[in-house]
N, C-alpha and C positions, 0 to 999 in steps of 0.2 A: 507375545501375550504376557499377561500379568504373572502367570505361574512361573514361566521361565525367568522373569525378572526377579522374583522373590528368591529363586534358587541361585541366581547369579550374585545377588546381594549377600546371601548367606555364605557364599564362598569368598567374595571380594571384600565385604565389609561386615564380617560376622558379629562384631561387637556393637555395631550401630543399633540404636534403640528403634524398635519397630512400633511398640505399643506401650503407652504409659497408662496404667489404671490404678487409681488410688496410690498405694505405696509400692506397687509392683512395676517393674520394668522388664519387658520382654525383648530380647535382641532379635536381629534378623536370622541369626543361626538358630535360635530357639523357635522362632516362628516357623521356619521351613521344616524343622524337625517335627514340630507339632502337626503340621499339615501332612507330612508323610506318615506319621504314626496314626493319625486319625483317619486318613484316607485308607490305609491298610486295614484298620479296624472296621470301618464301614464296609469295605469290600468283603471282609470275613463274615459279616453278619448278613450279607446277601444283597448289598446295594451295588448296582452295576451301571455301566454307561447307558444313558437314555432314561434311567429311572427318574421319577420326580420325588424330591425329598422336601417335606414341609419343615420350615425352620421357625420355631416359635420361642425365641429367646430375647431377653432384655439386652440392654447395652452393657455387655460383659465381654471379655476377651474370647469366650467360647463361641459367641456368635461369629466372630471373625474366623476362628479356627474351623468351625463347621462349614461356613460359607465357602471358603476356598478349598477345603478338603473334598467337599461334594463336587465342586467343579473340577478338581484335580482328577477325579474318577471319570469325568465326562458325563456326570449326572446333572440334572437341572435343579437349581435351588428355587423353592417357593417360599420367599420371605413373607411371613404372615403377620398382619397387623393385629396384635393381641388386644388393642384398644377398641376394636369393633364391638358393637352390641352382640349379645350371644347368638341371635338368629343369623347375623351376617357372618360372624366367625364360623359358625357351623356351615353356612353356605360356601364360604371360601374353601374350607377343608374338604368338604364333600365334592365340590366342583372340580378341584384340582386333582382328585383321584391319586393321592400320593402312595408310593410303595412303602415309604417310611416317614415317620414324624420324629423330629428331635425337639424336645420341649423342656422348659424349666419346670421344676417341681412346684414352684410357686403358682404356676398356671394350671395345675392339675384340675382344679375346680372347673375351669373353663373348658377343659378337654374331655371331661367325663361323658357329656352328651354325645360328642363326636365318636368316642370309643364305642358307645352303645349302639349308635346308628350306622356305623360304617361296616359294610358287608364284605368288602374285599380283604384279603390278607394284608396285615399291617405290621411293620417292624417299628416297635415303640422304643425310643432311646431317650432317657431322661437325664437332665442335668440336675443332680440332687439325689434324693433318697429313692432308691429303686424299690418298686412294689412287685408283687407276684406276677402282675400282668405285663410288666415292662420286660422287653427283650434284653436290654442292656442299659448301662449308664455311661455317660460320656467319660467320666473320670477313669473308670476301669478300662474302657476302650483305649484311652491314651496311655495308661500305665502298662497294659499287657500287649500292646500291638508293636509290631516291628517298625523300625524307621527306615526300612528298605526303600530305596529310591524307586518310585513307580514311574512307569511311562505315562506322561501327561496325556490325557485323552480328550481334552477340551478342544473341539474343532467346530466347524460349521454345521455338523450333522444334526445336532440337538440344541435347543435353546440353552443359554447360560442361566437365564432367569425367567420364571413366569411371575411377573409382578402384577399384583391386583391393585385396582384403583381404590380411592378412598371410600367410595360409596356414599358421597354426600347427596347426589342427585338420583342415583339408581343403585341397585345392588352392585357390589364390587364385581369387576370383570377382570380376567387375567390376560395380560399382554405377554406374548412370547417374544423375548428379546435375545438376539444371538450374541455370541462372544464378540464378534466383529463390531456389532452395534454398541455394545457396552464400552468397548475400548475406544471406539470412534468418539463417543460422547466425552469420555474422560480426557482424551487427547485434545479435543477442541476446547474444553474448559481450561486445561493447562496452558494451551497456546494463547488464549485471550488474556489471561491474567498473569502470564509469565511465571508460573510456578517453577521453583528451582529446588535443588537438594538442600538448601538452607532453610526451607520453610518448615513450620511446625503446624500441623493440622489438628483442629479440635472437633470432636464429635459431640454435638449438643442434641440434635433431633434423633429420634429412634433409628436404629440401624436398618430396620425393615424398609425404610424409605429409600427408593432407588437413587435419589440425589446424593445420599450419604455414600452409597456403594460406589458410585461413579466419580463424583466430584471430590470426595474425600479419600476413601480407602484406596481405590485404584491409583489415584494420582500420588498419594503418599508412598504406596508400596512400589510404584514405578520409579520413583525418584530416590528411594531409600531414606525417606523422612520419618519422623515419629508421628504417631497418631495419639492424641490425648483423648482418652475415652471417658465420658461422663455418663454414669448410670441414671442420674436424675438431674433435673434443672434446678440446681441450687445456685442462684445467680452470684451470691457472694463468694461461694467456693470456686465457681468457674472463673470469676474475676481474679481471684488470688492465683489460680493456676495460669491464667493468661500472662500475668506479670512474672511469676516465678519460672515458668517454662518457656517464656518468649514466644507465645503463640502468635502466628502470623495470619492463618486462614481459618475463618469460621463460616459455616453455612447454617443459618437458623431462620427464625421467624421475626417479623417486625416487633411482635410482642416481647420477645427475648431481648432484642437490641434496645427497645425502649427501657426495659428493666435495667440493662447494663448501663445505659446512658444516665439513668436516674441515681446511680450509686454516687456516694460522696467521693471526692477526689482522693482521700486517703485509702479508700478501698480498691481503687483501680487507677492505674496510670495509662495502661494500654499503649505504651510507646512502641511495642513490637508489632502491633496490628498493621496489616497491609491490605488484605482483601476480606471484607465482611459482606457476605452475600445474603440478602433477605429473599426468601422464597415464600410462596403461598398467597401473598397479598401485596398490593401496591403500598409502598412506604408513605405514611402520612407526611405531609410537607413539613410540619413542625419537627417531627423526628429526624427527617433528613437534615434540617438545619441544625438541630441540637447535637446530633452525632458528629457532624463535621466540626462544630465549634469545640466539642469536648475532646475528640481524639485526633483532629487534624486530617482526617481522611473522609472521603465520601462513602456513605453507605450505598451498597450496590443493589439495584433492583434486578432480580433474576427471575425469568419466566421458565418454570419447570413443568415438563409434560411427562407423565409416567410412561406413556407409549413411545416416547422418543429417547428413553434412557436417562432422563433428567433434564438438566438445563439446556435450553435451545436458544435463548436470547438473554442479553443482559446489558445493563449500562456498564460503564467502565470508569474508574477513578479519573482517568485522563480526560474523559468527555466533560465531566462536571455537568452532566445533563440534568434536567428537571427530574425530580423524584417521581413524577407522574408517568414517565415513560418507562417501558421495559427494555429500552435500548435497541440494539441491533442484533440480527441473527449471528450465531456462532459460525465459524468459517465453513463448516461442512453442511450447514443447514440453510436452505432457502425458505423464506417466509413471504407469502403473498396474502393479500386480502381479496377474497372472492365473493361474488354475488351468488344467488341461489342456483345459477346455471354452471357454476364452477369456473367462471371467467374473472380475471383480475379487474378490480374496480379502479377508478381514477384516484390519484393521490388525494388524501384527505377525506375520501368517502368511507363510510362505515360498511363493514361486511364481515364475513366469517374468515377467521384465521386458517390458513392452509400451510402445511409443512411438507417439505421434501428434503430428504437427506439420508445418509448412510446409517444413522443411528435409530431409524424408525423400527418399530416392531415388525416381526415377520407376519404375525396374524394374531387375532384374539383366540385364546385357548377355548376349544370346543364351541366356537361361535362364529361360523362362517358367514351368517347373515350380517352380523355387525361388522365383521371384517370388510365385506363388500360395500357396506354402507359408508364406512369411514375412510377406507383406503380406495381412492378413486383416481385412475390415471396417474398413479405415482404420487398423488397428493394425499396427505393424511389430515383429517379434520378433527381436531381435539374438542370441538364444541364450544369455542370461545369467539366472542365478537370483538373486533378491534378496528384500528385504522393506522395508516402509515403516512408520515409527512414527507416532504420533498427531499429531506436529508436521509430518509430511510429509517428514522426512528419510529418505533411501534408503540402505540398506546392500547393497552388492554382495557376494554370498556365493561364487558359483562360476559358471563357464561350464557351460551345460547339458550340453555334451559331456563334461564332467569329473565329472558326477554318476553314481554307480554305483548301479544298481537291483538290490538283493539281497534276496530273500525278503520283498518288500513294503517294505523300507527304502530311503530315498533318502540316499545317503552322499556328501557332497562330498569329492572326492579331495584338494582343497587342505587340508582340515582334518586329514587323516591325514598329509599331507606336512609340515605345520607342526610337528606333534608329533614325527614321526620325525627331523626336523632338529635336535631338541633332544638327540638321542643324540650323545655326544661323539665317536663314531667315524664318524659319517655326515657326509660333505661335501655330497653332493647326493642328491636322491631325486625320482623321478617315479612317481606312482601312477596306474594305468590299470585299466579294467574288462576282464575276459576272460569269454567265454561259459562258462556252467555248466549242466548238464542239469537240476539240481534248483532252484538258486537264481536262475535267469535269468542273473545276472552274478555274478562273484566279483572279489576284489581282488588285484591283482598289483603289486608294488613293484620298481622298478629302483633299485638303490642304488649310489652311488659312495662307497666308504669313504675316510676321511681317509688321506692318503698314509702308508705305513709302519706302518699300524695293522692288527692282526689282528682280523677281525670275522667271526663265524659267523652263519649264518641263524637258528639257534635263539636266539641272543642278542637279535636284533632282534625275533623273535616274542614272546619273554618281555617285552621292553621295551614292546611294543605292548599286550600283555595287561594291563600295569600301568596303562596310560593309557586304554584303550578297552574297551567291552563286546566280547565275542568276535566278534560279527557285523561289527564295524568293523576287525578285525585282518586284515592281508594273509595270504592263504592260500598265496601263492607269492612267492618273492623271488629276484631275479636280480642278481648283482653285475656291474658293468661299470666300465671305466676312465673313461668319459665318457658323457654323455647327448647325443643328437643335438640341435643347437641351430641357430637361425637366426643370421645374422651380427649381429642385434640382441640376441642373447643369450637369446631365447625358446626354451624347451624344446619340441621338435616331437614331441608325443605321438602324432600320427598315424603317425609313422615307427616308434615303439615298438609301436603296435598292429599295424601292418603286418608288422613282423618277427616278432611273437608269433603271428600267424595263419599264417605260412608253415610 
């Protein structure tokens, strides 16, 4: 397990750098000492094996300290997405029923409503300025606690993590993921990409995302590598650190890699880069081409599923596969394409993606109905539509919730959106399904016009008729100044559907 590995590295390679944050360097000896001190401190304030601890911290070393200290006690980490809208943040905090919450003072405003509404006893630990209602602050815990070596309690009895989904289509739901599952995912990613003790890992995305915890942190700390931690996405600063620190591994978004690719040659060489994994969306073909031309390596499409501990399939630099594929499953993961009866479809046919492997969630937290719905006969259904070719390469087509069922046709909303975005006067678009008495569902498009452009609904309809058969054309169009989005930039279609049903 990762805890034992960190202790071994603290003894065998105490001076090796574990974390680089701004001008600070933290060695493996210091990291292990921090974990023991903080674990003892958390134990002293009442956190025990099996407790749930909500972690609401930005990308700072204290996230890492608390994450592993909580697990060292055998407690469960609940990494909270502080970028959620206030109602969803409150939902996650209340739903997870934590015994303790560790939060950054800068998020105090977001926490006030939760503190007022939560009825159970709560241990409040703040990173920053302690207030009268806070139980303790992280800095004091670290300073005053013993570094006595604790017996590591993390085993299969309690989840390592309750990881909540992003909440783009529904309210966030928590997935219970075991220690074995977390490490299984980490090991499979390391195996596919050949990570070694010479790698340098960079953290760009928020640490509350499980793909960072498994693909980056666990792998770096298993191998004794440094983690370069960035608290914000400053592309030029990150580019400088890539060259100065010889970063080899990055997991981020296509948007970030596009920004990195657009930098002038004098601002980044990128000679050290080996594995650059893009998650969350399929890489646009032009970016795939531009990235390889600039850095001499292929940008990797990685398919990440929260409930499976992170990355479950990916392309590989040696494949040089088309950017439109999400590659092949990791070694421990089996992926099939199923029909509505849970049966595998023929090669090339479209169906629902089904996963089977050791890194899958144990269950959904406090939601047995959803667990039974999505975990069926050993297969997990993440709610994505795709297909597989004869070589085993998988293409991700659309989320199931974004497929519109109209008069017997299954219409991916994303297909319509991509074409509509080619209209020169459309800046953004979101296509959703709406109920229809005859067709079951019909197509509605929310359109954000290009600023200062005059755009009529009929003009859009005529444009769509030139591109699609009639049944794929939106039957209703609404103009808006902006689309509802998460702070990560994802369009929240459930809010559009909710407003349409009112």
